[in-house]
Biopython code that builds the backbone (N, CA, C, O; Angstrom):
import numpy as np
from Bio.PDB.StructureBuilder import StructureBuilder

atoms = [
    (1, "GLN", "N", (0.840, -1.183, 0.000)),
    (1, "GLN", "CA", (0.000, 0.000, 0.000)),
    (1, "GLN", "C", (0.879, 1.237, 0.000)),
    (1, "GLN", "O", (1.991, 1.222, 0.527)),
    (2, "VAL", "N", (0.368, 2.313, -0.600)),
    (2, "VAL", "CA", (1.125, 3.547, -0.700)),
    (2, "VAL", "C", (0.264, 4.701, -0.195)),
    (2, "VAL", "O", (-0.944, 4.724, -0.430)),
    (3, "GLN", "N", (0.873, 5.642, 0.485)),
    (3, "GLN", "CA", (0.204, 6.858, 0.932)),
    (3, "GLN", "C", (0.712, 8.038, 0.110)),
    (3, "GLN", "O", (1.906, 8.147, -0.170)),
    (4, "LEU", "N", (-0.209, 8.916, -0.271)),
    (4, "LEU", "CA", (0.120, 10.031, -1.161)),
    (4, "LEU", "C", (-0.277, 11.356, -0.519)),
    (4, "LEU", "O", (-1.361, 11.481, 0.052)),
    (5, "VAL", "N", (0.608, 12.337, -0.619)),
    (5, "VAL", "CA", (0.320, 13.672, -0.089)),
    (5, "VAL", "C", (0.678, 14.705, -1.148)),
    (5, "VAL", "O", (1.837, 14.839, -1.541)),
    (6, "GLU", "N", (-0.348, 15.438, -1.606)),
    (6, "GLU", "CA", (-0.121, 16.477, -2.616)),
    (6, "GLU", "C", (0.182, 17.814, -1.943)),
    (6, "GLU", "O", (-0.233, 18.070, -0.812)),
    (7, "SER", "N", (0.909, 18.651, -2.661)),
    (7, "SER", "CA", (1.179, 20.007, -2.201)),
    (7, "SER", "C", (1.465, 20.884, -3.416)),
    (7, "SER", "O", (1.674, 20.392, -4.525)),
    (8, "GLY", "N", (1.470, 22.203, -3.178)),
    (8, "GLY", "CA", (1.839, 23.131, -4.234)),
    (8, "GLY", "C", (0.694, 23.885, -4.858)),
    (8, "GLY", "O", (0.915, 24.756, -5.699)),
    (9, "GLY", "N", (-0.522, 23.573, -4.468)),
    (9, "GLY", "CA", (-1.658, 24.302, -5.021)),
    (9, "GLY", "C", (-1.734, 25.716, -4.480)),
    (9, "GLY", "O", (-0.988, 26.094, -3.577)),
    (10, "GLY", "N", (-2.651, 26.498, -5.049)),
    (10, "GLY", "CA", (-2.821, 27.863, -4.587)),
    (10, "GLY", "C", (-3.562, 28.704, -5.600)),
    (10, "GLY", "O", (-4.152, 28.195, -6.553)),
    (11, "LEU", "N", (-3.517, 30.005, -5.373)),
    (11, "LEU", "CA", (-4.156, 30.978, -6.256)),
    (11, "LEU", "C", (-3.098, 31.582, -7.171)),
    (11, "LEU", "O", (-2.042, 32.014, -6.710)),
    (12, "VAL", "N", (-3.387, 31.609, -8.468)),
    (12, "VAL", "CA", (-2.448, 32.155, -9.442)),
    (12, "VAL", "C", (-3.234, 32.916, -10.504)),
    (12, "VAL", "O", (-4.380, 32.582, -10.803)),
    (13, "GLN", "N", (-2.609, 33.933, -11.064)),
    (13, "GLN", "CA", (-3.258, 34.706, -12.118)),
    (13, "GLN", "C", (-3.201, 33.958, -13.447)),
    (13, "GLN", "O", (-2.307, 33.137, -13.655)),
    (14, "PRO", "N", (-4.127, 34.225, -14.333)),
    (14, "PRO", "CA", (-4.049, 33.620, -15.678)),
    (14, "PRO", "C", (-2.694, 33.912, -16.317)),
    (14, "PRO", "O", (-2.168, 35.021, -16.235)),
    (15, "GLY", "N", (-2.148, 32.875, -16.957)),
    (15, "GLY", "CA", (-0.822, 32.988, -17.554)),
    (15, "GLY", "C", (0.306, 32.620, -16.619)),
    (15, "GLY", "O", (1.457, 32.512, -17.042)),
    (16, "GLY", "N", (-0.010, 32.428, -15.359)),
    (16, "GLY", "CA", (1.009, 32.087, -14.372)),
    (16, "GLY", "C", (1.335, 30.603, -14.347)),
    (16, "GLY", "O", (0.835, 29.821, -15.155)),
    (17, "SER", "N", (2.188, 30.239, -13.398)),
    (17, "SER", "CA", (2.675, 28.861, -13.280)),
    (17, "SER", "C", (2.574, 28.380, -11.841)),
    (17, "SER", "O", (2.633, 29.160, -10.890)),
    (18, "LEU", "N", (2.422, 27.080, -11.719)),
    (18, "LEU", "CA", (2.486, 26.397, -10.427)),
    (18, "LEU", "C", (3.138, 25.048, -10.647)),
    (18, "LEU", "O", (3.068, 24.480, -11.737)),
    (19, "ARG", "N", (3.782, 24.536, -9.588)),
    (19, "ARG", "CA", (4.286, 23.165, -9.637)),
    (19, "ARG", "C", (3.684, 22.390, -8.478)),
    (19, "ARG", "O", (3.874, 22.731, -7.311)),
    (20, "LEU", "N", (2.953, 21.341, -8.829)),
    (20, "LEU", "CA", (2.389, 20.456, -7.825)),
    (20, "LEU", "C", (3.355, 19.315, -7.547)),
    (20, "LEU", "O", (4.068, 18.850, -8.436)),
    (21, "SER", "N", (3.361, 18.876, -6.301)),
    (21, "SER", "CA", (4.168, 17.733, -5.894)),
    (21, "SER", "C", (3.274, 16.697, -5.228)),
    (21, "SER", "O", (2.286, 17.034, -4.575)),
    (22, "CYS", "N", (3.634, 15.451, -5.402)),
    (22, "CYS", "CA", (2.933, 14.354, -4.743)),
    (22, "CYS", "C", (3.983, 13.427, -4.161)),
    (22, "CYS", "O", (4.695, 12.734, -4.887)),
    (23, "ALA", "N", (4.066, 13.425, -2.847)),
    (23, "ALA", "CA", (5.037, 12.604, -2.142)),
    (23, "ALA", "C", (4.405, 11.282, -1.739)),
    (23, "ALA", "O", (3.312, 11.251, -1.175)),
    (24, "ALA", "N", (5.103, 10.190, -2.032)),
    (24, "ALA", "CA", (4.595, 8.855, -1.748)),
    (24, "ALA", "C", (5.399, 8.195, -0.648)),
    (24, "ALA", "O", (6.597, 8.440, -0.506)),
    (25, "SER", "N", (4.738, 7.362, 0.123)),
    (25, "SER", "CA", (5.418, 6.602, 1.165)),
    (25, "SER", "C", (4.710, 5.278, 1.351)),
    (25, "SER", "O", (3.539, 5.127, 1.001)),
    (26, "GLY", "N", (5.435, 4.319, 1.906)),
    (26, "GLY", "CA", (4.820, 3.065, 2.291)),
    (26, "GLY", "C", (5.010, 1.920, 1.334)),
    (26, "GLY", "O", (4.614, 0.795, 1.636)),
    (27, "SER", "N", (5.614, 2.177, 0.171)),
    (27, "SER", "CA", (5.797, 1.082, -0.773)),
    (27, "SER", "C", (6.923, 1.444, -1.734)),
    (27, "SER", "O", (7.560, 2.487, -1.586)),
    (28, "ILE", "N", (7.163, 0.600, -2.699)),
    (28, "ILE", "CA", (8.243, 0.847, -3.662)),
    (28, "ILE", "C", (7.715, 1.740, -4.759)),
    (28, "ILE", "O", (7.063, 1.279, -5.695)),
    (29, "PHE", "N", (8.002, 3.027, -4.634)),
    (29, "PHE", "CA", (7.427, 4.042, -5.503)),
    (29, "PHE", "C", (7.708, 3.776, -6.975)),
    (29, "PHE", "O", (6.830, 3.976, -7.814)),
    (30, "SER", "N", (8.905, 3.334, -7.300)),
    (30, "SER", "CA", (9.300, 3.193, -8.701)),
    (30, "SER", "C", (8.461, 2.178, -9.455)),
    (30, "SER", "O", (8.438, 2.202, -10.686)),
    (31, "TRP", "N", (7.772, 1.289, -8.759)),
    (31, "TRP", "CA", (6.955, 0.285, -9.420)),
    (31, "TRP", "C", (5.629, 0.850, -9.928)),
    (31, "TRP", "O", (5.005, 0.280, -10.823)),
    (32, "TYR", "N", (5.206, 1.974, -9.352)),
    (32, "TYR", "CA", (3.859, 2.487, -9.586)),
    (32, "TYR", "C", (3.790, 3.367, -10.833)),
    (32, "TYR", "O", (4.696, 4.151, -11.116)),
    (33, "ALA", "N", (2.689, 3.214, -11.567)),
    (33, "ALA", "CA", (2.306, 4.225, -12.538)),
    (33, "ALA", "C", (1.630, 5.353, -11.757)),
    (33, "ALA", "O", (0.859, 5.103, -10.831)),
    (34, "MET", "N", (1.926, 6.585, -12.138)),
    (34, "MET", "CA", (1.427, 7.744, -11.405)),
    (34, "MET", "C", (0.611, 8.639, -12.333)),
    (34, "MET", "O", (0.877, 8.723, -13.532)),
    (35, "GLY", "N", (-0.371, 9.293, -11.766)),
    (35, "GLY", "CA", (-1.195, 10.187, -12.570)),
    (35, "GLY", "C", (-1.675, 11.379, -11.771)),
    (35, "GLY", "O", (-1.813, 11.324, -10.549)),
    (36, "TRP", "N", (-1.925, 12.448, -12.488)),
    (36, "TRP", "CA", (-2.583, 13.627, -11.921)),
    (36, "TRP", "C", (-3.978, 13.735, -12.546)),
    (36, "TRP", "O", (-4.140, 13.650, -13.763)),
    (37, "TYR", "N", (-4.955, 13.922, -11.699)),
    (37, "TYR", "CA", (-6.336, 14.100, -12.119)),
    (37, "TYR", "C", (-6.831, 15.420, -11.535)),
    (37, "TYR", "O", (-6.226, 15.974, -10.618)),
    (38, "ARG", "N", (-7.931, 15.908, -12.076)),
    (38, "ARG", "CA", (-8.531, 17.111, -11.500)),
    (38, "ARG", "C", (-10.046, 17.013, -11.554)),
    (38, "ARG", "O", (-10.622, 16.325, -12.397)),
    (39, "GLN", "N", (-10.665, 17.721, -10.633)),
    (39, "GLN", "CA", (-12.122, 17.757, -10.572)),
    (39, "GLN", "C", (-12.566, 19.174, -10.272)),
    (39, "GLN", "O", (-12.271, 19.729, -9.214)),
    (40, "ALA", "N", (-13.278, 19.744, -11.221)),
    (40, "ALA", "CA", (-13.847, 21.075, -11.041)),
    (40, "ALA", "C", (-15.254, 20.946, -10.469)),
    (40, "ALA", "O", (-15.876, 19.893, -10.613)),
    (41, "PRO", "N", (-15.767, 21.984, -9.826)),
    (41, "PRO", "CA", (-17.114, 21.918, -9.251)),
    (41, "PRO", "C", (-18.155, 21.529, -10.292)),
    (41, "PRO", "O", (-18.220, 22.123, -11.368)),
    (42, "GLY", "N", (-18.964, 20.536, -9.967)),
    (42, "GLY", "CA", (-20.024, 20.108, -10.860)),
    (42, "GLY", "C", (-19.576, 19.257, -12.028)),
    (42, "GLY", "O", (-20.383, 18.914, -12.892)),
    (43, "LYS", "N", (-18.297, 18.910, -12.066)),
    (43, "LYS", "CA", (-17.774, 18.115, -13.181)),
    (43, "LYS", "C", (-17.177, 16.812, -12.673)),
    (43, "LYS", "O", (-16.868, 16.667, -11.491)),
    (44, "GLN", "N", (-17.021, 15.865, -13.598)),
    (44, "GLN", "CA", (-16.394, 14.599, -13.241)),
    (44, "GLN", "C", (-14.882, 14.763, -13.142)),
    (44, "GLN", "O", (-14.289, 15.649, -13.757)),
    (45, "ARG", "N", (-14.286, 13.892, -12.360)),
    (45, "ARG", "CA", (-12.837, 13.869, -12.264)),
    (45, "ARG", "C", (-12.269, 13.414, -13.608)),
    (45, "ARG", "O", (-12.778, 12.481, -14.228)),
    (46, "GLU", "N", (-11.206, 14.090, -14.045)),
    (46, "GLU", "CA", (-10.622, 13.775, -15.352)),
    (46, "GLU", "C", (-9.108, 13.630, -15.244)),
    (46, "GLU", "O", (-8.462, 14.231, -14.386)),
    (47, "LEU", "N", (-8.568, 12.818, -16.138)),
    (47, "LEU", "CA", (-7.127, 12.644, -16.207)),
    (47, "LEU", "C", (-6.489, 13.892, -16.787)),
    (47, "LEU", "O", (-6.953, 14.424, -17.796)),
    (48, "VAL", "N", (-5.428, 14.356, -16.150)),
    (48, "VAL", "CA", (-4.649, 15.485, -16.649)),
    (48, "VAL", "C", (-3.369, 14.988, -17.302)),
    (48, "VAL", "O", (-3.055, 15.360, -18.433)),
    (49, "ALA", "N", (-2.633, 14.148, -16.587)),
    (49, "ALA", "CA", (-1.362, 13.642, -17.095)),
    (49, "ALA", "C", (-1.010, 12.372, -16.340)),
    (49, "ALA", "O", (-1.410, 12.183, -15.191)),
    (50, "ALA", "N", (-0.257, 11.508, -17.002)),
    (50, "ALA", "CA", (0.154, 10.252, -16.382)),
    (50, "ALA", "C", (1.572, 9.915, -16.802)),
    (50, "ALA", "O", (2.046, 10.328, -17.860)),
    (51, "ILE", "N", (2.237, 9.149, -15.940)),
    (51, "ILE", "CA", (3.595, 8.703, -16.235)),
    (51, "ILE", "C", (3.737, 7.266, -15.746)),
    (51, "ILE", "O", (3.356, 6.941, -14.621)),
    (52, "THR", "N", (4.289, 6.411, -16.602)),
    (52, "THR", "CA", (4.443, 5.007, -16.240)),
    (52, "THR", "C", (5.686, 4.808, -15.369)),
    (52, "THR", "O", (6.458, 5.739, -15.142)),
    (53, "SER", "N", (5.860, 3.589, -14.891)),
    (53, "SER", "CA", (7.064, 3.278, -14.118)),
    (53, "SER", "C", (8.315, 3.442, -14.977)),
    (53, "SER", "O", (9.396, 3.723, -14.459)),
    (54, "GLY", "N", (8.168, 3.268, -16.277)),
    (54, "GLY", "CA", (9.296, 3.426, -17.185)),
    (54, "GLY", "C", (9.533, 4.843, -17.674)),
    (54, "GLY", "O", (10.516, 5.109, -18.367)),
    (55, "GLY", "N", (8.629, 5.762, -17.313)),
    (55, "GLY", "CA", (8.824, 7.158, -17.668)),
    (55, "GLY", "C", (8.044, 7.636, -18.872)),
    (55, "GLY", "O", (8.172, 8.800, -19.250)),
    (56, "SER", "N", (7.240, 6.787, -19.491)),
    (56, "SER", "CA", (6.401, 7.228, -20.607)),
    (56, "SER", "C", (5.270, 8.100, -20.072)),
    (56, "SER", "O", (4.729, 7.847, -18.996)),
    (57, "THR", "N", (4.926, 9.127, -20.839)),
    (57, "THR", "CA", (3.927, 10.095, -20.386)),
    (57, "THR", "C", (2.780, 10.231, -21.386)),
    (57, "THR", "O", (2.929, 9.954, -22.576)),
    (58, "ASN", "N", (1.645, 10.661, -20.871)),
    (58, "ASN", "CA", (0.551, 11.064, -21.743)),
    (58, "ASN", "C", (-0.237, 12.176, -21.056)),
    (58, "ASN", "O", (-0.248, 12.295, -19.831)),
    (59, "TYR", "N", (-0.893, 12.983, -21.883)),
    (59, "TYR", "CA", (-1.559, 14.191, -21.404)),
    (59, "TYR", "C", (-2.954, 14.334, -22.002)),
    (59, "TYR", "O", (-3.231, 13.877, -23.110)),
    (60, "ALA", "N", (-3.814, 14.979, -21.237)),
    (60, "ALA", "CA", (-5.093, 15.401, -21.796)),
    (60, "ALA", "C", (-4.825, 16.455, -22.870)),
    (60, "ALA", "O", (-3.887, 17.244, -22.757)),
    (61, "ASP", "N", (-5.655, 16.459, -23.906)),
    (61, "ASP", "CA", (-5.460, 17.420, -24.991)),
    (61, "ASP", "C", (-5.482, 18.858, -24.481)),
    (61, "ASP", "O", (-4.784, 19.722, -25.011)),
    (62, "SER", "N", (-6.281, 19.107, -23.461)),
    (62, "SER", "CA", (-6.464, 20.467, -22.965)),
    (62, "SER", "C", (-5.222, 21.036, -22.286)),
    (62, "SER", "O", (-5.126, 22.247, -22.084)),
    (63, "VAL", "N", (-4.271, 20.172, -21.932)),
    (63, "VAL", "CA", (-3.070, 20.661, -21.221)),
    (63, "VAL", "C", (-1.786, 20.411, -21.993)),
    (63, "VAL", "O", (-0.715, 20.822, -21.547)),
    (64, "LYS", "N", (-1.867, 19.751, -23.134)),
    (64, "LYS", "CA", (-0.659, 19.468, -23.919)),
    (64, "LYS", "C", (0.059, 20.765, -24.277)),
    (64, "LYS", "O", (-0.552, 21.739, -24.715)),
    (65, "GLY", "N", (1.367, 20.745, -24.077)),
    (65, "GLY", "CA", (2.164, 21.920, -24.373)),
    (65, "GLY", "C", (2.243, 22.920, -23.232)),
    (65, "GLY", "O", (3.047, 23.850, -23.274)),
    (66, "ARG", "N", (1.407, 22.733, -22.208)),
    (66, "ARG", "CA", (1.411, 23.658, -21.067)),
    (66, "ARG", "C", (1.832, 22.968, -19.769)),
    (66, "ARG", "O", (2.488, 23.582, -18.927)),
    (67, "PHE", "N", (1.460, 21.699, -19.602)),
    (67, "PHE", "CA", (1.754, 20.957, -18.374)),
    (67, "PHE", "C", (2.809, 19.890, -18.656)),
    (67, "PHE", "O", (2.877, 19.342, -19.756)),
    (68, "THR", "N", (3.626, 19.608, -17.648)),
    (68, "THR", "CA", (4.632, 18.554, -17.757)),
    (68, "THR", "C", (4.616, 17.713, -16.491)),
    (68, "THR", "O", (4.737, 18.240, -15.385)),
    (69, "ILE", "N", (4.465, 16.402, -16.658)),
    (69, "ILE", "CA", (4.542, 15.484, -15.531)),
    (69, "ILE", "C", (5.939, 14.876, -15.500)),
    (69, "ILE", "O", (6.526, 14.584, -16.542)),
    (70, "SER", "N", (6.460, 14.690, -14.301)),
    (70, "SER", "CA", (7.767, 14.061, -14.147)),
    (70, "SER", "C", (7.798, 13.337, -12.813)),
    (70, "SER", "O", (6.939, 13.554, -11.958)),
    (71, "ARG", "N", (8.785, 12.481, -12.642)),
    (71, "ARG", "CA", (8.909, 11.744, -11.385)),
    (71, "ARG", "C", (10.372, 11.665, -10.989)),
    (71, "ARG", "O", (11.264, 11.624, -11.836)),
    (72, "ASP", "N", (10.598, 11.646, -9.682)),
    (72, "ASP", "CA", (11.925, 11.457, -9.126)),
    (72, "ASP", "C", (11.831, 10.269, -8.182)),
    (72, "ASP", "O", (11.361, 10.402, -7.052)),
    (73, "ASN", "N", (12.274, 9.116, -8.642)),
    (73, "ASN", "CA", (12.134, 7.899, -7.843)),
    (73, "ASN", "C", (13.026, 7.915, -6.604)),
    (73, "ASN", "O", (12.752, 7.205, -5.637)),
    (74, "ARG", "N", (14.089, 8.718, -6.625)),
    (74, "ARG", "CA", (14.940, 8.811, -5.436)),
    (74, "ARG", "C", (14.221, 9.549, -4.307)),
    (74, "ARG", "O", (14.459, 9.297, -3.125)),
    (75, "LYS", "N", (13.336, 10.466, -4.702)),
    (75, "LYS", "CA", (12.594, 11.262, -3.720)),
    (75, "LYS", "C", (11.167, 10.762, -3.527)),
    (75, "LYS", "O", (10.401, 11.349, -2.762)),
    (76, "ASN", "N", (10.805, 9.683, -4.214)),
    (76, "ASN", "CA", (9.444, 9.134, -4.122)),
    (76, "ASN", "C", (8.400, 10.207, -4.401)),
    (76, "ASN", "O", (7.398, 10.308, -3.693)),
    (77, "THR", "N", (8.638, 10.996, -5.422)),
    (77, "THR", "CA", (7.775, 12.144, -5.698)),
    (77, "THR", "C", (7.473, 12.240, -7.184)),
    (77, "THR", "O", (8.330, 11.989, -8.032)),
    (78, "VAL", "N", (6.228, 12.613, -7.477)),
    (78, "VAL", "CA", (5.833, 12.940, -8.840)),
    (78, "VAL", "C", (5.419, 14.410, -8.870)),
    (78, "VAL", "O", (4.836, 14.926, -7.917)),
    (79, "TYR", "N", (5.729, 15.064, -9.970)),
    (79, "TYR", "CA", (5.486, 16.498, -10.100)),
    (79, "TYR", "C", (4.563, 16.788, -11.280)),
    (79, "TYR", "O", (4.476, 16.014, -12.234)),
    (80, "LEU", "N", (3.889, 17.910, -11.188)),
    (80, "LEU", "CA", (3.134, 18.432, -12.321)),
    (80, "LEU", "C", (3.476, 19.909, -12.454)),
    (80, "LEU", "O", (3.026, 20.736, -11.660)),
    (81, "GLN", "N", (4.270, 20.228, -13.458)),
    (81, "GLN", "CA", (4.596, 21.619, -13.753)),
    (81, "GLN", "C", (3.500, 22.180, -14.658)),
    (81, "GLN", "O", (3.247, 21.653, -15.741)),
    (82, "MET", "N", (2.861, 23.239, -14.207)),
    (82, "MET", "CA", (1.742, 23.821, -14.939)),
    (82, "MET", "C", (2.101, 25.247, -15.334)),
    (82, "MET", "O", (2.306, 26.108, -14.478)),
    (83, "ASN", "N", (2.174, 25.485, -16.632)),
    (83, "ASN", "CA", (2.485, 26.803, -17.174)),
    (83, "ASN", "C", (1.297, 27.331, -17.968)),
    (83, "ASN", "O", (0.394, 26.579, -18.335)),
    (84, "SER", "N", (1.313, 28.630, -18.226)),
    (84, "SER", "CA", (0.252, 29.278, -19.012)),
    (84, "SER", "C", (-1.124, 28.885, -18.499)),
    (84, "SER", "O", (-2.003, 28.498, -19.270)),
    (85, "LEU", "N", (-1.293, 28.988, -17.216)),
    (85, "LEU", "CA", (-2.551, 28.556, -16.602)),
    (85, "LEU", "C", (-3.727, 29.412, -17.043)),
    (85, "LEU", "O", (-3.599, 30.614, -17.275)),
    (86, "LYS", "N", (-4.879, 28.754, -17.153)),
    (86, "LYS", "CA", (-6.112, 29.386, -17.598)),
    (86, "LYS", "C", (-7.168, 29.252, -16.503)),
    (86, "LYS", "O", (-7.071, 28.357, -15.663)),
    (87, "PRO", "N", (-8.153, 30.108, -16.499)),
    (87, "PRO", "CA", (-9.225, 29.969, -15.500)),
    (87, "PRO", "C", (-9.882, 28.587, -15.529)),
    (87, "PRO", "O", (-10.311, 28.081, -14.493)),
    (88, "GLU", "N", (-9.958, 27.990, -16.693)),
    (88, "GLU", "CA", (-10.578, 26.656, -16.798)),
    (88, "GLU", "C", (-9.716, 25.549, -16.208)),
    (88, "GLU", "O", (-10.164, 24.405, -16.130)),
    (89, "ASP", "N", (-8.512, 25.851, -15.799)),
    (89, "ASP", "CA", (-7.674, 24.881, -15.086)),
    (89, "ASP", "C", (-8.021, 24.829, -13.593)),
    (89, "ASP", "O", (-7.504, 23.984, -12.862)),
    (90, "THR", "N", (-8.882, 25.718, -13.155)),
    (90, "THR", "CA", (-9.276, 25.737, -11.747)),
    (90, "THR", "C", (-9.972, 24.436, -11.369)),
    (90, "THR", "O", (-10.948, 24.033, -12.001)),
    (91, "ALA", "N", (-9.457, 23.785, -10.329)),
    (91, "ALA", "CA", (-9.994, 22.489, -9.897)),
    (91, "ALA", "C", (-9.224, 22.029, -8.661)),
    (91, "ALA", "O", (-8.225, 22.628, -8.266)),
    (92, "VAL", "N", (-9.716, 20.960, -8.074)),
    (92, "VAL", "CA", (-8.924, 20.219, -7.093)),
    (92, "VAL", "C", (-8.117, 19.187, -7.869)),
    (92, "VAL", "O", (-8.668, 18.421, -8.659)),
    (93, "TYR", "N", (-6.814, 19.174, -7.638)),
    (93, "TYR", "CA", (-5.922, 18.261, -8.338)),
    (93, "TYR", "C", (-5.550, 17.111, -7.403)),
    (93, "TYR", "O", (-5.147, 17.312, -6.257)),
    (94, "TYR", "N", (-5.702, 15.905, -7.935)),
    (94, "TYR", "CA", (-5.449, 14.694, -7.164)),
    (94, "TYR", "C", (-4.321, 13.890, -7.800)),
    (94, "TYR", "O", (-4.171, 13.854, -9.022)),
    (95, "CYS", "N", (-3.548, 13.260, -6.960)),
    (95, "CYS", "CA", (-2.500, 12.350, -7.379)),
    (95, "CYS", "C", (-3.008, 10.922, -7.221)),
    (95, "CYS", "O", (-3.687, 10.601, -6.246)),
    (96, "LYS", "N", (-2.678, 10.072, -8.180)),
    (96, "LYS", "CA", (-3.077, 8.663, -8.112)),
    (96, "LYS", "C", (-1.882, 7.772, -8.402)),
    (96, "LYS", "O", (-1.081, 8.046, -9.295)),
    (97, "ALA", "N", (-1.780, 6.701, -7.626)),
    (97, "ALA", "CA", (-0.767, 5.674, -7.848)),
    (97, "ALA", "C", (-1.474, 4.377, -8.206)),
    (97, "ALA", "O", (-2.471, 4.014, -7.582)),
    (98, "SER", "N", (-0.962, 3.687, -9.200)),
    (98, "SER", "CA", (-1.589, 2.457, -9.669)),
    (98, "SER", "C", (-0.554, 1.344, -9.793)),
    (98, "SER", "O", (0.552, 1.541, -10.295)),
    (99, "LEU", "N", (-0.963, 0.151, -9.310)),
    (99, "LEU", "CA", (-0.107, -1.020, -9.416)),
    (99, "LEU", "C", (-0.979, -2.252, -9.282)),
    (99, "LEU", "O", (-1.784, -2.354, -8.357)),
    (100, "LEU", "N", (-0.820, -3.189, -10.205)),
    (100, "LEU", "CA", (-1.537, -4.469, -10.144)),
    (100, "LEU", "C", (-3.033, -4.256, -9.951)),
    (100, "LEU", "O", (-3.662, -4.900, -9.112)),
    (101, "GLN", "N", (-3.584, -3.358, -10.728)),
    (101, "GLN", "CA", (-5.029, -3.085, -10.773)),
    (101, "GLN", "C", (-5.569, -2.513, -9.472)),
    (101, "GLN", "O", (-6.771, -2.589, -9.219)),
    (102, "ARG", "N", (-4.706, -1.945, -8.645)),
    (102, "ARG", "CA", (-5.147, -1.253, -7.451)),
    (102, "ARG", "C", (-4.744, 0.215, -7.562)),
    (102, "ARG", "O", (-3.637, 0.541, -7.990)),
    (103, "ASP", "N", (-5.656, 1.082, -7.171)),
    (103, "ASP", "CA", (-5.417, 2.517, -7.234)),
    (103, "ASP", "C", (-5.419, 3.119, -5.832)),
    (103, "ASP", "O", (-6.180, 2.710, -4.956)),
    (104, "TYR", "N", (-4.540, 4.104, -5.650)),
    (104, "TYR", "CA", (-4.450, 4.826, -4.388)),
    (104, "TYR", "C", (-4.484, 6.314, -4.703)),
    (104, "TYR", "O", (-3.847, 6.778, -5.649)),
    (105, "TRP", "N", (-5.239, 7.057, -3.893)),
    (105, "TRP", "CA", (-5.442, 8.483, -4.160)),
    (105, "TRP", "C", (-4.934, 9.342, -3.006)),
    (105, "TRP", "O", (-4.976, 8.943, -1.842)),
    (106, "GLY", "N", (-4.455, 10.526, -3.358)),
    (106, "GLY", "CA", (-4.156, 11.525, -2.353)),
    (106, "GLY", "C", (-5.404, 12.305, -2.003)),
    (106, "GLY", "O", (-6.491, 12.041, -2.516)),
    (107, "GLN", "N", (-5.223, 13.283, -1.108)),
    (107, "GLN", "CA", (-6.371, 14.029, -0.601)),
    (107, "GLN", "C", (-6.741, 15.222, -1.483)),
    (107, "GLN", "O", (-7.816, 15.801, -1.329)),
    (108, "GLY", "N", (-5.863, 15.581, -2.391)),
    (108, "GLY", "CA", (-6.125, 16.670, -3.321)),
    (108, "GLY", "C", (-5.566, 18.002, -2.869)),
    (108, "GLY", "O", (-5.384, 18.250, -1.677)),
    (109, "THR", "N", (-5.296, 18.856, -3.850)),
    (109, "THR", "CA", (-4.830, 20.212, -3.576)),
    (109, "THR", "C", (-5.554, 21.167, -4.524)),
    (109, "THR", "O", (-5.690, 20.891, -5.716)),
    (110, "GLN", "N", (-6.012, 22.286, -3.980)),
    (110, "GLN", "CA", (-6.821, 23.224, -4.768)),
    (110, "GLN", "C", (-5.923, 24.115, -5.615)),
    (110, "GLN", "O", (-4.936, 24.671, -5.131)),
    (111, "VAL", "N", (-6.284, 24.239, -6.885)),
    (111, "VAL", "CA", (-5.648, 25.189, -7.797)),
    (111, "VAL", "C", (-6.727, 26.138, -8.295)),
    (111, "VAL", "O", (-7.733, 25.708, -8.859)),
    (112, "THR", "N", (-6.512, 27.433, -8.082)),
    (112, "THR", "CA", (-7.458, 28.445, -8.530)),
    (112, "THR", "C", (-6.727, 29.428, -9.430)),
    (112, "THR", "O", (-5.727, 30.030, -9.037)),
    (113, "VAL", "N", (-7.244, 29.580, -10.644)),
    (113, "VAL", "CA", (-6.652, 30.506, -11.607)),
    (113, "VAL", "C", (-7.636, 31.658, -11.799)),
    (113, "VAL", "O", (-8.709, 31.490, -12.379)),
    (114, "SER", "N", (-7.252, 32.813, -11.308)),
    (114, "SER", "CA", (-8.171, 33.950, -11.339)),
    (114, "SER", "C", (-7.387, 35.244, -11.202)),
    (114, "SER", "O", (-6.348, 35.299, -10.545)),
    (115, "SER", "N", (-7.907, 36.273, -11.833)),
    (115, "SER", "CA", (-7.299, 37.597, -11.692)),
    (115, "SER", "C", (-7.983, 38.378, -10.564)),
    (115, "SER", "O", (-7.611, 39.519, -10.290)),
]
sb = StructureBuilder()
sb.init_structure("model")
sb.init_model(0)
sb.init_chain("A")
sb.init_seg("    ")
for serial, (resi, resn, name, xyz) in enumerate(atoms, 1):
    if name == "N":
        sb.init_residue(resn, " ", resi, " ")
    sb.init_atom(name, np.array(xyz, "f"), 0.0, 1.0, " ", f" {name:<3s}", serial, name[0])
structure = sb.get_structure()
């Protein structure tokens, strides 16, 4: 089992940047596929970006070219660098770890993009 703690959210102006972090503990982090999801009020949770244990990445079309997911297995941490933020990026961002058909979620961190 793995425990996840997100950090780095906050209020930012349109066009600004934030970097989210998700620290993992309790298991062998490098084995897990990791993902960032978000949920805006009244909407379903959606995939933002994912990275496999081998480092392959994929992104939602809405964030391609603006967001970058990365992982540091030495620090048991996955990151989401978010640039050129838009008001529609406002949501609670969640980290997910997946291994052997089991998923583990963090508690989420709020990102608000507003002037």
